[in-house]
N, C-alpha and C positions, 0 to 999 in steps of 0.2 A: 504493500500500500504506500501511497505517496502522501506527504504532508503538504497541504495547500496553504496553510497559514501558520507561520512560525510563531507569531506573537500570541495567537489565541484570542478569542473574544473576551469581552469584559466578564461575562458570566463564567466562562471556562477558567479564567485566571483566578477566580476566587478559590480560597482554600477549601478542599474537599476531604471529607473524612474517608479513611481507607475502607474500601469495600462498600461504600455507600451506593444506594440504588437511586437512579435518576429516571425521570420520564423523558421519552423522546419529545422533541418539538412537535407541535401539532401536525405539520405537513408530513414529517417523517413517519409519525405514527399512522397516519392515513395511508401513506405509501406502503408501509409494511403490511397493513391489513389487506391491501389489494394483492400484494405479492404472495401472501400466505393463503388467502382464501379464493383467489381467482385462478383459473386454469389457462395457461398460455401454451401455444403449440410448439414453441422453440425454447425449451429449458436449457439447451446447450449454451446459451449466451452468458449464463452466470460465470462459467469458467473463462470464457473469452474476456469478460470484463475484469475479473480478478487478475488475470495474467497481464492485461493492459495496465492496470493500476501498479502492479509490481514492476513492470518495465519502466513506467514513469518514475517510480521511486529510485530505480537504479540510475536513470538518466539524470535525475536531480542530484544524486550523490556525486556523480561524475563532475557535474558543474561546480558544486560546492568545493570539491577536492582540488579544483584549479587554484583556488586561493588558500586552501587548507589541506595540503597533501596528506597530513596525518590521519584524516578521516578514512583514507583507503589503505593506509600503510599495513595494517595487520591482516587485511583480507582483500587483496587487490582484484581478485577475479570475481566479477559480478555474475550472478546467476539466479535463476528462478527454479525452485525445486517443488515438485508435486509428489506428495506422499499419500499413497492409497493403502489404507489399513482395513482389510476386509473383516478382521476379527472385531475391531472396535466400531466398524462402520463409519469411519471418518476419512475425509479427504482434506489434506492440508496443502495450502498454497503459501510457500515461504520465499522470501527474497532477502538479500543482504544489501538492500538499498538504503535510502536516507532514514527510514524509520520515523516513529512519531513519539512525541512526548505525551504526558498525561493531558495537557490542555489541548493538544492537537487531536488526540483520540476523541475527546469530547466534542470539539468543534467539527471535526470531519465526519464522525460517525453518529453523533447524537443530536446535532442541530443542522439547520438548513445550510449554514456556512455559505460556501460559494458553489455548491454543487448544482444549483439550478433546479432543485427538487420542486419548488413551487410551480415553475413554468412547466415542468414535466407533468405534474398533477393536472394542470389545466389542459394540457394537450392530450393526455391519456383519457381524460374525461370526454374529449371531443372525438377522438379517433378510435380509441380502444385497441390501438396497435402497439402493445407494449414492447415486444422485442426490438422493433426498429427504433423506438424512441428512447430506450434505456441508455444506450451509448450516446445518443445525440445530446442528452441533457446531463450527462455526467453523474448519473445516480447508479452506476453499475454495481457498486458494492452491495446495495440492497437487494440486487437480484439473487444473492446467495440464499435469501430466505425462500426462494421458490423451491429449493431442493433440500434445505437444511432445517431441522427442528431446533437447532442451537448453533450459534456462531461464537467462537472464542478468538479474539485477536490479541496476540502478544507482541509487543513492539518495544524496541530500544532505539532511541534517537541516536544517530551517529555522533560520537564524541561524548555521550552521556553514560553515567553509571547506573541510571535508573531504568528498570524494566516494568512496564505496566500491562495489565490485562483488562481488556474490554470484553464483556460477555452479554449476550442477549438471546432470548428465545423468540424474538420478534413479536411479542405479545403487547408491547407498549412501553417497556422500560429496559434499561440496561444497567449493569454494574461496572464499576471500575475500581481496581485495587492493585497494589504492588504485586509483582510476580517474582517468586523466588525458586521456581522449579529448576532442576538441574539442566533442563533442555532449553533454558532461556537463550535467545539469540545474542550473539556478540554485537550484532548490529542488524537493523532491518525489522521486518514484520513477518509474522507467521499467522495465517488465518486458518483455523481448524473448523471444518464444517462437520457436524454430526448429521449425517444424511437421513432423510425420511425413508421409510420402508420402500416407497415406490420410486426412490431415486438411487437405490443401491447399484444400479448398472453403471453409475459414474465411477465406481471403484474398479471396473474392469479395464485392464491396460489397453485393450484394443479400442475401447470407447474413448478413453482419454487421448490416445494418440490420434484418433480420427478427428477429434475436436481441435487439437493443437495444429494438426496439418491443415485443417480447413480454415481456421481463423487466425492463427498466431505463428505460422511458419516463418513469416517475414520479420518477426521481432528480433532485433539485433542483440538480444541477450540469450545465452544458452538456457533452454528449458529442459530440465532433467526430471525423469520419472523414477521414483523409488517405490517398489511394491513390498509391502509388509505382510508376511505370512506367519501366522502363529507367533506373533511378537518379534519375529526376526526380519530386519530390513534386508532387502536384496541390494544388489549393486545398482548404483545410479547410472542411468543411461540417457543420453541426450536424444530428444525426440523432435527437435526442430532444426532447420538449417542455420538459424542464427546469423543470416546474412542480410544486411540492410537492403531492402528491395531496390532502392534508388541506385545502388552500386552495381547492380546486375544489368546485363544487356536486355533491351526491349524484347529481343527474339526469344529470350528464355522465360518470359513472364506471360502467364495466361491472363485473359480478362477476369477470370474468377479471383486470381491472386491480387490483381489490381483492386478489385472491388473490396476484398477483405482487408487489404492494406489501408485503404481510405476509410473503411468502416472502423478499424481500430484506431486510426489516427484522428479522425474527426467525428466519429459517431454517425457517419453517413453510409448506410448499408444498401441503398439503391444503386443501380448501375450508374457509373459516372457518365455525364453527358459528353465530356471531352477530357482526354488524358494528355498531358504535355510532359514528356519524359525525354530528357536529353542531357548531354554532358558538354559543358563549355571548356574549351582548351585554348591555350595561347597565352596571352598576357596574364589572364586570371583563369584559374581552374576551379570549377564547381559543378556539382550535379544538381539537377532540378527534376523534381517529380511533383507535378501539380495536377489537380483535377477540378473541373467545373461540375458540381453536383447536379444531378437531374432534378432534384427537388430543392427549393430555396432553404438555406439554413434558418433556424428559428430566430437567430439574432441578425438577420439581414438588414433590418432597419433600426438597429441599435444606434442611439444618438452619437455614440463615440466613434462609430464607423471604423473600428479597429480591424487590421488585417489579422489573418489567422494562419500565417505560414510559420512552420517550425524551422529554426536555424540550428544546424549542426556545423561543427568545425572538425574535420577529419573524424567523423562519426561520433563526436562528443557533443551531446545535447547542450545548447546554450539558452534558448528561449523558445516559447511557443507562440509569441506574438511579435515576430520580427518586423512585420509590415514591409515586406519587400515589394509589395504592389500598392498602387494608389488606392484611395478610398473607394473609387468607383469600380474597382475589381475585388472588393473585400469578400465576395462570395467564393473566391477561389481558395481551395485548401491544398496543403501539401508541404513538401520539405525542400529546403535548399541547404546543401552541404558544401562548404567552402574548404578548399585545400590551402588557401593562402592567408586566411584571416588568422590573427593571433589567438591562441587558445584562451588567453586570459582576458579576452574582450568582455566587457560588461554590457548589460542591457542598456545602461545609460549612454555608453559610448557608441552604440549602434547608430544612433541618429546622426552623429557628426563624423563617422568614420568615412573617409573618401572611398575606400574599397567597397564599402556597403553601398554608397551612392552609385558607383559604377555598375555593380551587380544589379541594383534596383532598376536602373535605367535599361540595362540589357534584357533583364527578365521581363520587364513590362513590355518592351518592344516585341519580344518573342511571343508573349501571350497574345498581344493584339494581332500579330501576323497569323498566329494559329487560329484565332477566332475568325479572321477574315478568310483564311483558307477553307475553314469549315463552311462558312457562308457560301463560298463559291462551289465547293465540291459536294457538300451534303446539305442542300437547302432544307430538307425535312428535319434533320438533326439540329441545324442552326435555328430553325423556327421555334423549336422547343426551348433552346437556350434563350432566345430573345423574349419569348413569352414569360419566362421566369425572371430574367435579369435585365431586360431592356431599359426599364425605368432607372435602374442603378447605373448601367453603362452610360446613359445619357448625362449623368452628373459630370462625366469627364468633358463634355462639350462646354460646360461652364467653367470648370476649374482647371483644365489642362489645355491651355491654349496652344502649347507646343505640339500637341498630338491631335489637335482638333481635326485637321484634314484627314488624318488616318482614321479617326473615329467616324468621320462622315462617310467613309467607305463601308463601315460596319453597321451603322444605325439603320433602322427600318421605320417606316411611317405608315400609318393608316391615312388614306387620302379620300377625297370625294370621288376618285376614279378607281380605287383599289378593290371595291366590292368585297370587303371583309378581309382581304389579304393585305400584306404590307409591301411597300415599295421602297427602293433606294432613291437617294437624291439624284444619282446618275440617271435613273429611269425617269424621274420627274423632269429633269432638265431636257432630256431627249424628246419629251412629249410637249414641251412648251410651245405656245401658239406664236404666230407671227406678231411682232410688235410687243410681245410680253417681255418685260425687262426685269421682273422680280420673281422670287419664289414666295408664293402667298401661303399664309397659314392662319389658323384660328385656334385659340386656346379655350379649353372648357374643362369641366370636372370629369366628363366622360364622353365617349364617342357619340352617344345618342344626342347629348346636348350640343356638341360641336357640329354635328351634321344638321341639326335643326336651327342653327343660328340664322336669323333673317338676313344678316349681312352677306351670306353666301349666295343669295338669289341671283344677283347680277353676274357673279363669277360663273355659276352653273349655266346661266343663259348664254354665256359666251364660250362655254366649253373649257373654261380655265380650271385646272386642277388645283385644289387647296389642301394643304397638310392639315390633318385633324390632330392637334396636340392636346393630350389629356393628362400628362404627368406634371406635377408642380414645378419641376426643374425646367420644363419647356419655356415657361414665362421668363426665365432668367437667361438661359443660354442664347435665346433668339435675340436678346438685346445686346449681348457681347460679341456674338459671331458676326464677322464682316460679311459673310456670304459663302456661297459654294459655286465654284466654276465661274466666278465673276458675276454671279447673280446675287443681289442682296436679299435678305429675308424681310418680308413686309407683312405686318398684321392687317387682316381685312377689317378689323374693328378699330383702326387707328388712322387718323389723317384722311386725306382725300383718296378716293378709289382710283382715279386716273384710268378709267376704262374706256374713254371715248374713242381711243384709237383702235380698239379691238371690236370687231363687228359682232352683233348678236347672232347666235345659232338657233336659239329657241324663242322666236318672237311670239309664239303662242302663250308664253308665260306673262306677257304684258297684258294686264287686265283691261285697261281703259281703251275704248274705241273712239275717244274724243280727242280732238286736237288740243294741245296745251295752250292755254291762254297765259302767256308769260307775265303780263302785267297783273293779272288776277292772282297768279301764284306769288308774285312779289309782294302784293298787298297782304296776302295771307301770311307769308313769312314774317312780315313786319308786325302784324297783329298778334301772332302766336308768341313772337319774341317779347312783345310788350306784356302779354299776359303772364308768361312764365318768369320774366325778370331774371333774378339771380339763380333760379333753379337750373338753368342751363347756361352754357358758355356761348352757344350760338344755335341758330335754327337755319337749316339750309336744305336745298333740294339734293336728292340722292341719286347717284349712278348705280349704286349697289343693290337697290331694291327692285323687284319685279312684281311680287304678289303681296307682300306685307305693306301696310300703309306707312309705318314708321320704324326706325331703329335708333339705337344710341351708338355713338362712336367716341373715341378719345381724340384729343388734340394731337397733331403730329409731333409736337415737342414734348408731350407728357408720357405717362405710362399707359401701357395696354390696360384695358378695363379689367380683364381677368387678373392680371398681376396686381392691380390696385386692390382688388377684393382679397387676394391672398395676403397682401401686406397689411391690410386693414384688420384682418382676423388676428394677426399677431400683435397688433398694437394695443396698448391699454385702452379699455373702453371702446374697442372696435375701430379706433382711428377715424380719419376723415378721408373722403375721396374727392378728387377734382370734379368740377362741374362738367357734365357730359355735353356733347353736341347732339342735338336732336335732328335727324335727317328725315325728310318727308319724301314719299314716293309720288312724283308728280303725275304718274300714270294711274294711280289708284282712284277708283270712283269716289271714295270718301274724301280724299284730298282735293279732287277736282270739284266736288260739290261744295266743300268749304271755301274753295277759292272763289267760286261764283258768288257765294253769300258775302264773302269779305269784300268783293268788288262792288257789290250792290249796297251793302250796309256799313262797310268799314269795320272797325273794332266794335264788338258788341258782346253782350252777356253770353249769347249763343257761341260765339267764337272763343270766348274766354273759357267756357265750360269744356268745349271740344279740345282746346289746347291742353288742358290738364288731363283729360281722359286719354289723349294721344300719348302724353308723356308717361302716364301710368301704364298704358298698354306696352310701350317700349320697354319699360322695366320688366314687365311680366314676360315678354318675349325673350328677355335675357335670363330668365329664371331667377330674377331678383325680387325681393318684396317691394311693394310700392312704398314710397316715403310716408304717405299718410293714408292708411287703409280706410279710416272712417270717412275721410273726405271723398275717397275714390268710390266707396259704396254709396254715398249720398248722391254723387253726380250720376253714377250708373243708374240708380233708382229713378232719378229725375228724367233721364233719357228714356228709360223704359216706360215711365208714366206717360210721357207725351205720345208714345207710340201705341200703348195698350189701353190707356184709360180714355173712355169716351168723353 
C-alpha cells in the first residue's frame, strides 16, 4: 500500500489509545456495505488493485530514496510478494515499499482522504458498474472486502521503528494498534485477507497467476508467489515479466496489454481511443506511452485542469502529475520516461527545468500530429474522440496561439450545411460563395438554439454556411483568432451583415409582396427609436432577416451578445450588458404595416406600444427573458383585446 498523505489529517494526528476501535467515515462505511452485500461479476479486480497500490508504494520509496538513500540501504531490491495459505484460508499481498505510519493508516484506510470515494459513490449510484469505476476513483483497497471477511494491514513506514496494524471486518468500524509479531515487516505493508468461503479459489496458484498475467504483467516491480502448504512456505517464484511496458517494442505488445496497462495506470479499463507509443532519440532520449481514453475521465472539467502524465527518470518514478501536455490535452494519460533528466529533480523544479520544457514542446507537437493523422486516416475513430474531447481541445484555440493553425486542422464544427455531421475549416473555406470574405459563425448554448437564431435567415437565403458554436470557449477564441486561410471570423449577431453583394438563392423566404416605401420605413425607425430611448443603442433596417420581423445584434466594436451573457453570469449581481441594436425586417408584413401607420400618423401610442412589443419579441427570439414581463403581458393583452373583444 502507498501513503498518500504524510502529514495526516487533523483528526488522525490526535493521540489514539492503543487498540482503540474507530468508525469509518460515512462515505467509506456506505462503500463497504455495497462491497460486502452486492454481487459484482468481476471479483478479480481486488487483486489487481492491491498489486497496483503496492507498486505505487515501491515507486514512492524509490523517489524518497533519491534524497535519503538510507531508506533503501538495508533492503534495496523492491518486490511484491503474494502468499497463499490454503490451511488458514488467507491471501497476503506484501510489499517492501514506503509503508504507512499510524496517522497514514487512519487517513488512507479509515477516512475519505484523497481517494475520491465520495465521487465514486455518486457514480456507482448512477451506473452500477463497479469494476470499471473502482480503479478510476482510487478506492481499490476497499475492493478487498468483496472477497474477504476480514482484512488485516500491517505496515512500517520507511525509516520508522514503529509497526502498526489496521484491522476490519468491513462491518462499519476498524481497529488500530501497535504490532509486535515476529513477522513484522522491516519496511512496507502487508495486507492479509481472510477469504470468504466462496472466494477460496483465489488461493489456487493457477488463478493467481492468471490474474497477474492479465492485469499486472507490465508492473515494473517483481511479483512473486509463495504457496503455503500445511504451514510450510514453498519457494518464491516470480510470476510477472516485471518489464516497464513503455521500454518494450510496439510489435511485442498486444492491444489487451495496452488496455490493462492504462487500466492500472489511470483506472481507465475501456479500450483506448488512441495509443501514442514511441521513443525519442538524438539530443534528448525519452520514451513516451500515452493514450486518449475512449471515455472522458471523471475529472475532465476539474477547475485546476491538471495534467495526469507520470514522469519517470530511467525507470525511477518521480511524479504522477508532471503536466507534460497543455491544459487543453489534460484528458491524455500515460508515462514519459527520460534518460537525460537528473534523478534528483524535484516536483518543484519540473516547471522551470529547460529539458522539461523541450520535452513538453516535442511531446505536445507529436500528440497533435497523431490526432491529426487519426482524423485523416480513421474518421470514424476520430469522430468518437472529438465527441468526447472536442470542447476541451478547442480551449487551445484561445490559449495556445503558437499552435492555433495546427489546431485549426484538427477542430471540427457543426454548421448550417453539415446536417448533423461536422466539418473542417478547410471544407468551409472551399465551399465559400463568390464575394464572401469572412467565415461566419453564431454562438449559443446548444445546436438547437444556434440553428434557430433569427439572424441566420439572411445567410441561409443566400446559401452562406455558418458555424454553429455551442461551447463556452467559442465566444473567446473567435475574438482572439485573426482568421483561417486569410478569412476573418465574423459573428452574425454583431455589427453590420454586409450581405448586399451576395445574391439571394431562396427568394421564397421573403414574406412581403409589397414594394418598400423607404420614406415610410425611415419615419418608423425614427418613431421606434424615440419610443425605446435608452433601451436600445440604435434601430435600423436589417439585411439578415427574411421571415422574422425583428432581431437584436451587438455593436461592431462591442462584445458578441452571447459572450456578454456568459460574462454577465459570472459577474456579481448578474453584471450589466450593453444596449443592443434592434434590427427590423423591412420585408415583413408587420413592419410594412407599421411603416404605413407611422407615415400617416407619425409617432403615436399605437407605434409606441408596437415598438416595445417588437423589442420584447426580439429578446424572446434570442431565448432571453424580457426586461419587464409585467409590462410585456399588459401590452400583449391590450393587442389581443383590440382584436378579440367586440
